[in-house]
ROBA-134696 format. One record per residue (C-alpha): residue in three letters; x, y, z. Coordinates in steps of 0.5 Angstrom, whole numbers. Layout:
<drentors>
<drentor code="ALA" xx="X" yy="Y" zz="Z"/>
...
</drentors>
This chain:
<drentors>
<drentor code="MET" xx="332" yy="325" zz="109"/>
<drentor code="ARG" xx="338" yy="323" zz="114"/>
<drentor code="VAL" xx="336" yy="318" zz="119"/>
<drentor code="LYS" xx="341" yy="316" zz="125"/>
<drentor code="GLN" xx="340" yy="312" zz="131"/>
<drentor code="TYR" xx="344" yy="313" zz="138"/>
<drentor code="VAL" xx="344" yy="308" zz="144"/>
<drentor code="VAL" xx="346" yy="312" zz="150"/>
<drentor code="GLU" xx="345" yy="312" zz="157"/>
<drentor code="THR" xx="342" yy="319" zz="158"/>
<drentor code="MET" xx="337" yy="323" zz="154"/>
<drentor code="PRO" xx="342" yy="329" zz="155"/>
<drentor code="GLU" xx="348" yy="325" zz="152"/>
<drentor code="ALA" xx="343" yy="324" zz="146"/>
<drentor code="MET" xx="342" yy="331" zz="145"/>
<drentor code="LEU" xx="349" yy="333" zz="145"/>
<drentor code="GLN" xx="350" yy="327" zz="139"/>
<drentor code="ILE" xx="344" yy="329" zz="135"/>
<drentor code="ARG" xx="346" yy="336" zz="135"/>
<drentor code="LYS" xx="353" yy="335" zz="133"/>
<drentor code="ASP" xx="352" yy="330" zz="128"/>
<drentor code="LEU" xx="345" yy="332" zz="125"/>
<drentor code="GLY" xx="345" yy="340" zz="127"/>
<drentor code="SER" xx="340" yy="344" zz="130"/>
<drentor code="ASP" xx="335" yy="342" zz="125"/>
<drentor code="ALA" xx="334" yy="335" zz="127"/>
<drentor code="VAL" xx="328" yy="332" zz="130"/>
<drentor code="ILE" xx="327" yy="326" zz="135"/>
<drentor code="LEU" xx="323" yy="321" zz="132"/>
<drentor code="SER" xx="323" yy="316" zz="137"/>
<drentor code="THR" xx="326" yy="313" zz="144"/>
<drentor code="LYS" xx="325" yy="307" zz="147"/>
<drentor code="GLU" xx="329" yy="303" zz="153"/>
<drentor code="ILE" xx="333" yy="297" zz="150"/>
<drentor code="LYS" xx="338" yy="292" zz="154"/>
<drentor code="VAL" xx="345" yy="290" zz="151"/>
<drentor code="GLY" xx="351" yy="286" zz="153"/>
<drentor code="GLY" xx="351" yy="281" zz="158"/>
<drentor code="VAL" xx="353" yy="274" zz="159"/>
<drentor code="MET" xx="348" yy="268" zz="157"/>
<drentor code="GLY" xx="342" yy="273" zz="158"/>
<drentor code="MET" xx="344" yy="275" zz="165"/>
<drentor code="PHE" xx="348" yy="282" zz="167"/>
<drentor code="ARG" xx="345" yy="286" zz="161"/>
<drentor code="LYS" xx="345" yy="293" zz="161"/>
<drentor code="LYS" xx="339" yy="298" zz="160"/>
<drentor code="ARG" xx="340" yy="303" zz="155"/>
<drentor code="ILE" xx="336" yy="309" zz="151"/>
<drentor code="GLU" xx="335" yy="308" zz="143"/>
<drentor code="VAL" xx="334" yy="315" zz="140"/>
<drentor code="VAL" xx="332" yy="315" zz="133"/>
<drentor code="ALA" xx="333" yy="322" zz="130"/>
<drentor code="ALA" xx="333" yy="325" zz="123"/>
<drentor code="VAL" xx="334" yy="331" zz="119"/>
<drentor code="ASP" xx="332" yy="333" zz="112"/>
<drentor code="LYS" xx="338" yy="334" zz="107"/>
<drentor code="GLU" xx="334" yy="336" zz="101"/>
<drentor code="GLU" xx="331" yy="342" zz="105"/>
<drentor code="THR" xx="338" yy="344" zz="107"/>
<drentor code="LYS" xx="341" yy="344" zz="100"/>
<drentor code="GLN" xx="336" yy="348" zz="97"/>
<drentor code="SER" xx="335" yy="353" zz="102"/>
<drentor code="PRO" xx="341" yy="358" zz="103"/>
<drentor code="LYS" xx="345" yy="358" zz="109"/>
<drentor code="PRO" xx="342" yy="361" zz="115"/>
<drentor code="VAL" xx="345" yy="367" zz="118"/>
<drentor code="GLN" xx="348" yy="365" zz="125"/>
<drentor code="HIS" xx="344" yy="366" zz="131"/>
<drentor code="GLN" xx="338" yy="367" zz="126"/>
<drentor code="PHE" xx="332" yy="362" zz="125"/>
<drentor code="THR" xx="325" yy="362" zz="121"/>
<drentor code="PRO" xx="320" yy="364" zz="126"/>
<drentor code="VAL" xx="314" yy="358" zz="126"/>
<drentor code="PRO" xx="307" yy="360" zz="129"/>
<drentor code="ARG" xx="306" yy="356" zz="136"/>
<drentor code="ALA" xx="300" yy="353" zz="133"/>
<drentor code="PHE" xx="304" yy="349" zz="127"/>
<drentor code="VAL" xx="309" yy="346" zz="132"/>
<drentor code="PRO" xx="306" yy="340" zz="134"/>
<drentor code="GLU" xx="304" yy="338" zz="127"/>
<drentor code="ALA" xx="310" yy="340" zz="124"/>
<drentor code="TYR" xx="314" yy="334" zz="128"/>
<drentor code="ARG" xx="308" yy="329" zz="127"/>
<drentor code="GLN" xx="309" yy="331" zz="119"/>
<drentor code="THR" xx="316" yy="329" zz="120"/>
<drentor code="ALA" xx="315" yy="323" zz="123"/>
<drentor code="ARG" xx="310" yy="321" zz="118"/>
<drentor code="SER" xx="315" yy="323" zz="112"/>
<drentor code="PHE" xx="320" yy="319" zz="116"/>
<drentor code="ALA" xx="315" yy="313" zz="116"/>
<drentor code="ALA" xx="314" yy="313" zz="109"/>
<drentor code="VAL" xx="322" yy="312" zz="107"/>
<drentor code="SER" xx="321" yy="304" zz="106"/>
<drentor code="ASP" xx="329" yy="303" zz="106"/>
<drentor code="GLU" xx="330" yy="306" zz="113"/>
<drentor code="SER" xx="323" yy="305" zz="116"/>
<drentor code="VAL" xx="323" yy="303" zz="124"/>
<drentor code="THR" xx="318" yy="299" zz="127"/>
<drentor code="THR" xx="316" yy="301" zz="134"/>
<drentor code="ASP" xx="311" yy="298" zz="139"/>
<drentor code="ARG" xx="306" yy="301" zz="143"/>
<drentor code="ALA" xx="311" yy="303" zz="148"/>
<drentor code="ASP" xx="315" yy="306" zz="143"/>
<drentor code="GLN" xx="309" yy="310" zz="141"/>
<drentor code="ASN" xx="308" yy="313" zz="148"/>
<drentor code="ALA" xx="315" yy="315" zz="148"/>
<drentor code="GLN" xx="315" yy="318" zz="142"/>
<drentor code="GLU" xx="309" yy="322" zz="144"/>
<drentor code="LYS" xx="312" yy="324" zz="150"/>
<drentor code="SER" xx="318" yy="327" zz="146"/>
<drentor code="VAL" xx="314" yy="331" zz="141"/>
<drentor code="ALA" xx="310" yy="334" zz="147"/>
<drentor code="ALA" xx="316" yy="336" zz="151"/>
<drentor code="MET" xx="319" yy="339" zz="144"/>
<drentor code="SER" xx="312" yy="342" zz="143"/>
<drentor code="LYS" xx="312" yy="345" zz="150"/>
<drentor code="PHE" xx="319" yy="348" zz="149"/>
<drentor code="GLU" xx="318" yy="351" zz="142"/>
<drentor code="SER" xx="311" yy="354" zz="145"/>
<drentor code="ASN" xx="315" yy="358" zz="150"/>
<drentor code="ASN" xx="322" yy="359" zz="147"/>
<drentor code="ILE" xx="321" yy="361" zz="139"/>
<drentor code="VAL" xx="322" yy="368" zz="138"/>
<drentor code="THR" xx="317" yy="372" zz="134"/>
<drentor code="ASP" xx="316" yy="379" zz="133"/>
<drentor code="ILE" xx="309" yy="378" zz="130"/>
<drentor code="ASP" xx="305" yy="383" zz="134"/>
<drentor code="ASN" xx="298" yy="386" zz="134"/>
<drentor code="GLY" xx="297" yy="383" zz="127"/>
<drentor code="SER" xx="303" yy="386" zz="124"/>
<drentor code="ASP" xx="306" yy="383" zz="117"/>
<drentor code="SER" xx="311" yy="378" zz="118"/>
<drentor code="SER" xx="315" yy="380" zz="112"/>
<drentor code="SER" xx="317" yy="387" zz="116"/>
<drentor code="THR" xx="318" yy="383" zz="122"/>
<drentor code="GLU" xx="326" yy="384" zz="125"/>
<drentor code="HIS" xx="328" yy="378" zz="128"/>
<drentor code="LYS" xx="332" yy="378" zz="134"/>
<drentor code="PRO" xx="338" yy="374" zz="134"/>
<drentor code="ARG" xx="339" yy="369" zz="140"/>
<drentor code="PRO" xx="345" yy="365" zz="143"/>
<drentor code="GLN" xx="347" yy="359" zz="139"/>
<drentor code="GLY" xx="344" yy="353" zz="142"/>
<drentor code="ALA" xx="338" yy="356" zz="145"/>
<drentor code="ASP" xx="334" yy="352" zz="140"/>
<drentor code="PHE" xx="336" yy="346" zz="145"/>
<drentor code="SER" xx="336" yy="349" zz="152"/>
<drentor code="GLY" xx="329" yy="348" zz="153"/>
<drentor code="LEU" xx="329" yy="341" zz="150"/>
<drentor code="THR" xx="335" yy="339" zz="154"/>
<drentor code="THR" xx="331" yy="341" zz="161"/>
<drentor code="ALA" xx="325" yy="337" zz="159"/>
<drentor code="SER" xx="329" yy="331" zz="157"/>
<drentor code="THR" xx="333" yy="331" zz="163"/>
<drentor code="GLN" xx="327" yy="330" zz="167"/>
<drentor code="LEU" xx="325" yy="325" zz="162"/>
<drentor code="ALA" xx="332" yy="322" zz="163"/>
<drentor code="SER" xx="331" yy="322" zz="171"/>
<drentor code="ASP" xx="325" yy="318" zz="171"/>
<drentor code="LEU" xx="328" yy="313" zz="166"/>
<drentor code="GLN" xx="334" yy="313" zz="170"/>
<drentor code="GLN" xx="330" yy="311" zz="177"/>
<drentor code="ASP" xx="326" yy="306" zz="173"/>
<drentor code="LYS" xx="332" yy="303" zz="170"/>
<drentor code="LEU" xx="336" yy="303" zz="177"/>
<drentor code="MET" xx="329" yy="299" zz="181"/>
<drentor code="ASN" xx="329" yy="294" zz="175"/>
<drentor code="GLU" xx="336" yy="293" zz="175"/>
<drentor code="LEU" xx="336" yy="292" zz="183"/>
<drentor code="GLN" xx="330" yy="287" zz="182"/>
<drentor code="ASP" xx="334" yy="283" zz="177"/>
<drentor code="LEU" xx="340" yy="283" zz="181"/>
<drentor code="LYS" xx="335" yy="280" zz="187"/>
<drentor code="GLN" xx="332" yy="275" zz="183"/>
<drentor code="MET" xx="339" yy="273" zz="180"/>
<drentor code="MET" xx="342" yy="272" zz="187"/>
<drentor code="THR" xx="336" yy="268" zz="190"/>
<drentor code="LYS" xx="336" yy="263" zz="184"/>
<drentor code="LEU" xx="344" yy="262" zz="184"/>
<drentor code="SER" xx="344" yy="261" zz="192"/>
<drentor code="LYS" xx="339" yy="255" zz="191"/>
<drentor code="GLN" xx="341" yy="252" zz="184"/>
<drentor code="GLY" xx="346" yy="253" zz="179"/>
<drentor code="THR" xx="353" yy="250" zz="178"/>
<drentor code="SER" xx="356" yy="257" zz="176"/>
<drentor code="ALA" xx="355" yy="260" zz="183"/>
<drentor code="ASP" xx="354" yy="253" zz="188"/>
<drentor code="PRO" xx="354" yy="256" zz="195"/>
<drentor code="VAL" xx="356" yy="248" zz="197"/>
<drentor code="PRO" xx="363" yy="247" zz="197"/>
<drentor code="GLU" xx="365" yy="241" zz="193"/>
<drentor code="GLU" xx="367" yy="237" zz="199"/>
<drentor code="LEU" xx="359" yy="236" zz="201"/>
<drentor code="HIS" xx="357" yy="235" zz="194"/>
<drentor code="LYS" xx="357" yy="227" zz="195"/>
<drentor code="ILE" xx="353" yy="228" zz="202"/>
<drentor code="ARG" xx="348" yy="233" zz="199"/>
<drentor code="GLU" xx="346" yy="228" zz="193"/>
<drentor code="ARG" xx="345" yy="223" zz="198"/>
<drentor code="LEU" xx="340" yy="227" zz="202"/>
<drentor code="MET" xx="337" yy="229" zz="196"/>
<drentor code="GLU" xx="336" yy="222" zz="194"/>
<drentor code="GLN" xx="333" yy="221" zz="201"/>
<drentor code="ASP" xx="328" yy="227" zz="200"/>
<drentor code="VAL" xx="330" yy="231" zz="205"/>
<drentor code="TRP" xx="328" yy="238" zz="204"/>
<drentor code="PRO" xx="334" yy="243" zz="202"/>
<drentor code="GLU" xx="332" yy="248" zz="208"/>
<drentor code="VAL" xx="334" yy="242" zz="213"/>
<drentor code="TRP" xx="340" yy="240" zz="210"/>
<drentor code="GLU" xx="342" yy="247" zz="209"/>
<drentor code="SER" xx="341" yy="248" zz="216"/>
<drentor code="TRP" xx="346" yy="242" zz="218"/>
<drentor code="PHE" xx="351" yy="245" zz="213"/>
<drentor code="ASP" xx="352" yy="252" zz="215"/>
<drentor code="SER" xx="356" yy="250" zz="222"/>
<drentor code="ILE" xx="360" yy="245" zz="218"/>
<drentor code="GLN" xx="362" yy="250" zz="212"/>
<drentor code="ALA" xx="364" yy="255" zz="218"/>
<drentor code="ARG" xx="369" yy="250" zz="220"/>
<drentor code="PHE" xx="371" yy="248" zz="213"/>
<drentor code="THR" xx="372" yy="256" zz="212"/>
<drentor code="GLU" xx="376" yy="257" zz="218"/>
<drentor code="GLY" xx="381" yy="251" zz="218"/>
<drentor code="GLY" xx="379" yy="246" zz="213"/>
<drentor code="LEU" xx="377" yy="239" zz="213"/>
<drentor code="ASN" xx="378" yy="233" zz="209"/>
<drentor code="GLU" xx="373" yy="228" zz="206"/>
<drentor code="GLN" xx="373" yy="223" zz="212"/>
<drentor code="GLU" xx="372" yy="229" zz="217"/>
<drentor code="ILE" xx="367" yy="232" zz="213"/>
<drentor code="GLU" xx="363" yy="226" zz="213"/>
<drentor code="GLN" xx="363" yy="225" zz="220"/>
<drentor code="ALA" xx="361" yy="232" zz="222"/>
<drentor code="VAL" xx="355" yy="231" zz="218"/>
<drentor code="ARG" xx="353" yy="225" zz="222"/>
<drentor code="LEU" xx="354" yy="229" zz="228"/>
<drentor code="GLU" xx="350" yy="234" zz="226"/>
<drentor code="VAL" xx="344" yy="229" zz="224"/>
<drentor code="MET" xx="345" yy="226" zz="231"/>
<drentor code="HIS" xx="345" yy="233" zz="234"/>
<drentor code="PHE" xx="338" yy="234" zz="230"/>
<drentor code="LEU" xx="335" yy="228" zz="232"/>
<drentor code="GLU" xx="337" yy="228" zz="240"/>
<drentor code="ASN" xx="334" yy="235" zz="241"/>
<drentor code="ARG" xx="327" yy="231" zz="238"/>
<drentor code="ILE" xx="327" yy="224" zz="241"/>
<drentor code="ASP" xx="323" yy="224" zz="247"/>
<drentor code="GLU" xx="321" yy="218" zz="252"/>
<drentor code="GLY" xx="315" yy="214" zz="250"/>
<drentor code="ILE" xx="310" yy="214" zz="255"/>
<drentor code="LEU" xx="311" yy="217" zz="261"/>
<drentor code="PRO" xx="310" yy="214" zz="268"/>
<drentor code="THR" xx="305" yy="219" zz="270"/>
<drentor code="THR" xx="300" yy="218" zz="264"/>
<drentor code="ARG" xx="293" yy="215" zz="265"/>
<drentor code="ILE" xx="290" yy="215" zz="258"/>
<drentor code="VAL" xx="294" yy="215" zz="251"/>
<drentor code="TYR" xx="290" yy="217" zz="245"/>
<drentor code="VAL" xx="292" yy="214" zz="238"/>
<drentor code="ALA" xx="290" yy="218" zz="232"/>
<drentor code="GLY" xx="292" yy="218" zz="225"/>
<drentor code="PRO" xx="290" yy="217" zz="218"/>
<drentor code="THR" xx="287" yy="211" zz="215"/>
<drentor code="GLY" xx="292" yy="205" zz="213"/>
<drentor code="VAL" xx="298" yy="207" zz="218"/>
<drentor code="GLY" xx="297" yy="201" zz="223"/>
<drentor code="LYS" xx="294" yy="205" zz="229"/>
<drentor code="THR" xx="291" yy="198" zz="232"/>
<drentor code="THR" xx="297" yy="194" zz="231"/>
<drentor code="THR" xx="301" yy="200" zz="234"/>
<drentor code="ILE" xx="297" yy="200" zz="240"/>
<drentor code="ALA" xx="298" yy="192" zz="241"/>
<drentor code="LYS" xx="305" yy="193" zz="241"/>
<drentor code="LEU" xx="305" yy="199" zz="246"/>
<drentor code="ALA" xx="300" yy="195" zz="251"/>
<drentor code="ALA" xx="305" yy="189" zz="251"/>
<drentor code="GLU" xx="311" yy="194" zz="252"/>
<drentor code="GLN" xx="308" yy="197" zz="258"/>
<drentor code="MET" xx="305" yy="190" zz="261"/>
<drentor code="PHE" xx="312" yy="186" zz="260"/>
<drentor code="LYS" xx="317" yy="192" zz="261"/>
<drentor code="LYS" xx="313" yy="197" zz="266"/>
<drentor code="GLN" xx="308" yy="192" zz="269"/>
<drentor code="ARG" xx="302" yy="196" zz="268"/>
<drentor code="LYS" xx="295" yy="194" zz="268"/>
<drentor code="VAL" xx="292" yy="196" zz="261"/>
<drentor code="GLY" xx="285" yy="197" zz="258"/>
<drentor code="PHE" xx="283" yy="198" zz="251"/>
<drentor code="ILE" xx="278" yy="203" zz="248"/>
<drentor code="THR" xx="276" yy="203" zz="241"/>
<drentor code="SER" xx="272" yy="208" zz="237"/>
<drentor code="ASP" xx="273" yy="205" zz="230"/>
<drentor code="THR" xx="266" yy="203" zz="229"/>
<drentor code="TYR" xx="267" yy="205" zz="221"/>
<drentor code="ARG" xx="271" yy="199" zz="219"/>
<drentor code="ILE" xx="268" yy="192" zz="221"/>
<drentor code="SER" xx="274" yy="189" zz="222"/>
<drentor code="ALA" xx="277" yy="194" zz="226"/>
<drentor code="VAL" xx="274" yy="192" zz="233"/>
<drentor code="GLU" xx="275" yy="185" zz="231"/>
<drentor code="GLN" xx="282" yy="186" zz="230"/>
<drentor code="LEU" xx="283" yy="190" zz="237"/>
<drentor code="ARG" xx="279" yy="185" zz="240"/>
<drentor code="THR" xx="283" yy="179" zz="238"/>
<drentor code="TYR" xx="289" yy="183" zz="241"/>
<drentor code="ALA" xx="285" yy="184" zz="247"/>
<drentor code="SER" xx="284" yy="177" zz="248"/>
<drentor code="ILE" xx="291" yy="175" zz="247"/>
<drentor code="LEU" xx="294" yy="180" zz="252"/>
<drentor code="ASN" xx="288" yy="178" zz="257"/>
<drentor code="VAL" xx="286" yy="186" zz="257"/>
<drentor code="PRO" xx="279" yy="189" zz="258"/>
<drentor code="LEU" xx="276" yy="192" zz="251"/>
<drentor code="GLU" xx="271" yy="198" zz="251"/>
<drentor code="VAL" xx="267" yy="200" zz="245"/>
<drentor code="VAL" xx="264" yy="207" zz="244"/>
<drentor code="GLN" xx="261" yy="211" zz="239"/>
<drentor code="SER" xx="259" yy="218" zz="243"/>
<drentor code="PRO" xx="263" yy="222" zz="248"/>
<drentor code="GLY" xx="258" yy="220" zz="253"/>
<drentor code="ASP" xx="260" yy="213" zz="252"/>
<drentor code="THR" xx="267" yy="215" zz="253"/>
<drentor code="GLN" xx="266" yy="217" zz="260"/>
<drentor code="ARG" xx="263" yy="211" zz="262"/>
<drentor code="ALA" xx="268" yy="207" zz="259"/>
<drentor code="ILE" xx="274" yy="210" zz="262"/>
<drentor code="SER" xx="270" yy="209" zz="269"/>
<drentor code="ARG" xx="269" yy="202" zz="268"/>
<drentor code="LEU" xx="277" yy="201" zz="267"/>
<drentor code="GLU" xx="278" yy="206" zz="273"/>
<drentor code="ASP" xx="282" yy="200" zz="276"/>
<drentor code="CYS" xx="287" yy="200" zz="270"/>
<drentor code="ASP" xx="294" yy="203" zz="270"/>
<drentor code="LEU" xx="294" yy="205" zz="263"/>
<drentor code="ILE" xx="288" yy="206" zz="258"/>
<drentor code="PHE" xx="289" yy="206" zz="250"/>
<drentor code="MET" xx="284" yy="209" zz="246"/>
<drentor code="ASP" xx="284" yy="207" zz="239"/>
<drentor code="THR" xx="281" yy="213" zz="234"/>
<drentor code="ALA" xx="278" yy="211" zz="228"/>
<drentor code="GLY" xx="282" yy="213" zz="222"/>
<drentor code="ARG" xx="279" yy="218" zz="218"/>
<drentor code="ASN" xx="281" yy="222" zz="211"/>
<drentor code="TYR" xx="285" yy="227" zz="213"/>
<drentor code="ARG" xx="283" yy="232" zz="207"/>
<drentor code="ASN" xx="276" yy="232" zz="210"/>
<drentor code="GLU" xx="277" yy="237" zz="216"/>
<drentor code="LEU" xx="269" yy="235" zz="218"/>
<drentor code="LEU" xx="271" yy="228" zz="219"/>
<drentor code="VAL" xx="278" yy="229" zz="223"/>
<drentor code="SER" xx="274" yy="234" zz="228"/>
<drentor code="GLU" xx="269" yy="228" zz="230"/>
<drentor code="LEU" xx="275" yy="226" zz="234"/>
<drentor code="GLN" xx="276" yy="232" zz="238"/>
<drentor code="SER" xx="269" yy="230" zz="241"/>
<drentor code="LEU" xx="271" yy="223" zz="243"/>
<drentor code="LEU" xx="278" yy="226" zz="246"/>
<drentor code="ALA" xx="276" yy="227" zz="253"/>
<drentor code="PRO" xx="280" yy="232" zz="257"/>
<drentor code="VAL" xx="283" yy="228" zz="262"/>
<drentor code="GLU" xx="289" yy="230" zz="266"/>
<drentor code="ASN" xx="295" yy="226" zz="265"/>
<drentor code="SER" xx="293" yy="224" zz="258"/>
<drentor code="GLU" xx="298" yy="224" zz="252"/>
<drentor code="THR" xx="296" yy="224" zz="244"/>
<drentor code="PHE" xx="300" yy="220" zz="239"/>
<drentor code="LEU" xx="300" yy="221" zz="232"/>
<drentor code="VAL" xx="302" yy="215" zz="228"/>
<drentor code="MET" xx="305" yy="216" zz="221"/>
<drentor code="SER" xx="307" yy="212" zz="216"/>
<drentor code="MET" xx="314" yy="212" zz="213"/>
<drentor code="THR" xx="311" yy="211" zz="206"/>
<drentor code="SER" xx="308" yy="217" zz="206"/>
<drentor code="LYS" xx="310" yy="223" zz="202"/>
<drentor code="SER" xx="313" yy="229" zz="206"/>
<drentor code="ALA" xx="307" yy="234" zz="203"/>
<drentor code="ASP" xx="302" yy="229" zz="205"/>
<drentor code="MET" xx="305" yy="228" zz="212"/>
<drentor code="VAL" xx="305" yy="236" zz="213"/>
<drentor code="GLN" xx="298" yy="236" zz="211"/>
<drentor code="ILE" xx="296" yy="231" zz="216"/>
<drentor code="THR" xx="300" yy="234" zz="222"/>
<drentor code="GLU" xx="297" yy="241" zz="220"/>
<drentor code="HIS" xx="290" yy="238" zz="221"/>
<drentor code="PHE" xx="291" yy="233" zz="227"/>
<drentor code="SER" xx="295" yy="238" zz="231"/>
<drentor code="LYS" xx="289" yy="242" zz="233"/>
<drentor code="TYR" xx="287" yy="237" zz="238"/>
<drentor code="GLY" xx="294" yy="237" zz="242"/>
<drentor code="LEU" xx="299" yy="233" zz="239"/>
<drentor code="GLY" xx="305" yy="232" zz="243"/>
<drentor code="LYS" xx="309" yy="226" zz="240"/>
<drentor code="VAL" xx="309" yy="222" zz="233"/>
<drentor code="ILE" xx="310" yy="214" zz="232"/>
<drentor code="PHE" xx="313" yy="213" zz="225"/>
<drentor code="THR" xx="311" yy="206" zz="222"/>
<drentor code="LYS" xx="313" yy="201" zz="216"/>
<drentor code="MET" xx="320" yy="203" zz="217"/>
<drentor code="ASP" xx="321" yy="196" zz="213"/>
<drentor code="GLU" xx="317" yy="198" zz="207"/>
<drentor code="THR" xx="321" yy="204" zz="205"/>
<drentor code="GLY" xx="329" yy="206" zz="203"/>
<drentor code="SER" xx="327" yy="213" zz="204"/>
<drentor code="CYS" xx="327" yy="216" zz="211"/>
<drentor code="GLY" xx="328" yy="224" zz="209"/>
<drentor code="PRO" xx="320" yy="225" zz="210"/>
<drentor code="MET" xx="321" yy="224" zz="218"/>
<drentor code="PHE" xx="326" yy="229" zz="218"/>
<drentor code="ASN" xx="322" yy="234" zz="214"/>
<drentor code="LEU" xx="316" yy="233" zz="219"/>
<drentor code="LEU" xx="321" yy="234" zz="225"/>
<drentor code="TYR" xx="324" yy="240" zz="222"/>
<drentor code="ARG" xx="317" yy="243" zz="221"/>
<drentor code="PHE" xx="313" yy="241" zz="227"/>
<drentor code="PRO" xx="315" yy="241" zz="234"/>
<drentor code="LEU" xx="313" yy="234" zz="235"/>
<drentor code="LYS" xx="317" yy="229" zz="239"/>
<drentor code="LEU" xx="319" yy="222" zz="236"/>
<drentor code="ALA" xx="317" yy="217" zz="241"/>
<drentor code="TYR" xx="317" yy="210" zz="237"/>
<drentor code="VAL" xx="319" yy="207" zz="230"/>
<drentor code="ALA" xx="316" yy="201" zz="228"/>
<drentor code="ASN" xx="319" yy="196" zz="223"/>
<drentor code="GLY" xx="314" yy="191" zz="222"/>
<drentor code="GLN" xx="308" yy="187" zz="224"/>
<drentor code="ASN" xx="310" yy="183" zz="230"/>
<drentor code="VAL" xx="307" yy="184" zz="236"/>
<drentor code="PRO" xx="311" yy="186" zz="241"/>
<drentor code="ASP" xx="318" yy="186" zz="237"/>
<drentor code="ASP" xx="317" yy="191" zz="232"/>
<drentor code="LEU" xx="317" yy="197" zz="236"/>
<drentor code="LEU" xx="323" yy="200" zz="237"/>
<drentor code="LYS" xx="326" yy="206" zz="241"/>
<drentor code="PRO" xx="329" yy="211" zz="236"/>
<drentor code="ALA" xx="336" yy="212" zz="237"/>
<drentor code="ALA" xx="340" yy="218" zz="234"/>
<drentor code="ASP" xx="346" yy="214" zz="231"/>
<drentor code="LEU" xx="342" yy="208" zz="228"/>
<drentor code="LEU" xx="337" yy="213" zz="224"/>
<drentor code="SER" xx="343" yy="218" zz="222"/>
<drentor code="LYS" xx="346" yy="211" zz="219"/>
<drentor code="GLN" xx="340" yy="210" zz="215"/>
<drentor code="LEU" xx="339" yy="217" zz="213"/>
<drentor code="LEU" xx="346" yy="217" zz="210"/>
<drentor code="GLY" xx="347" yy="210" zz="208"/>
<drentor code="GLU" xx="355" yy="208" zz="207"/>
<drentor code="LEU" xx="357" yy="215" zz="208"/>
<drentor code="ALA" xx="356" yy="214" zz="216"/>
<drentor code="GLN" xx="359" yy="208" zz="216"/>
</drentors>
């Protein structure tokens, strides 16, 4: 038996080669898709591997058939003949081919197609029970043996080509996505911006944030070109522009009640004392305190201490009814600060308790207090939970306790919050600052912004 393997793009191409090399008596044993070529596992092309065989011994022992004639085969024996050929091929130990389940399915499809062809195209004159020895065989054109097979195979090849095209498009899409975000061979960021990108990544700035800053810079870089100093200045201006659109005035002059919310341990009570001192000494407004943080024993005492130092009234509430009565008792105050209890932001039930205490009063503002020592992912979760209660502005505390300010930029990028204040210490009222775009950009970019 002579066995030969072909790697082709289409089944019709395989048929032509098989017929040329092995003759019209050849049998296809298996077909399967393979990938060839490529560089470092990428850009590999799909091909069809076809294994065909012909029985050499039968060819030598039998006389050369007359051209255009063939030995008729009863229809019922055609599928079994191909199965026997496949089994005999598998018995050849030195040329055995291992196939998996996918190959077996492909082989069965090929045998079925060939069986269908032979059932419809083998010409016999066995008719009305006549003896086959007296049958006169009609000649048929050369190549008729493979015409039906080619038709069936062409359909199979067409399906394979469609699958091949879809798979290649999917592979190309995944590759382009991967190369656009990472990979040194096709880095979309110019080399002149690599140093700045490294700094921003060290600051934990999300790629989607710094990519938005780089887009306009790269457009200018492509058009006219910028030197290193100009590029650094351009990035600094982009960061400043980002902040300027998100920095807002602190407490508005028309605000009557300020609700301060946030998770545990971010410094809400100390921040309230700083805000109150600012409004009293700089805005000459009469201030009052309300606290609902009765879960911690020290919380009320801490705010009571600040109220005593600043000489402002303090009301303690435990229910929405208490809140309304406390506001009525402080009606002579120009501005009321309400300290809410720090809650576990992962527990939505506990966070929702705050809503019942936030009285819907006209001219009120809600400030979210966040710690700069928190991770970006935690900040996002906290904001998602608390934003259900009408957050408008954010205050970042503990700026002095971390060297990374990237999470602040990530949060301002993700949510429509306005940056009202930043706190860089525990001193009241000194360590409360109005945010400045130039100072924050320098802190983010470090020496690059000097």
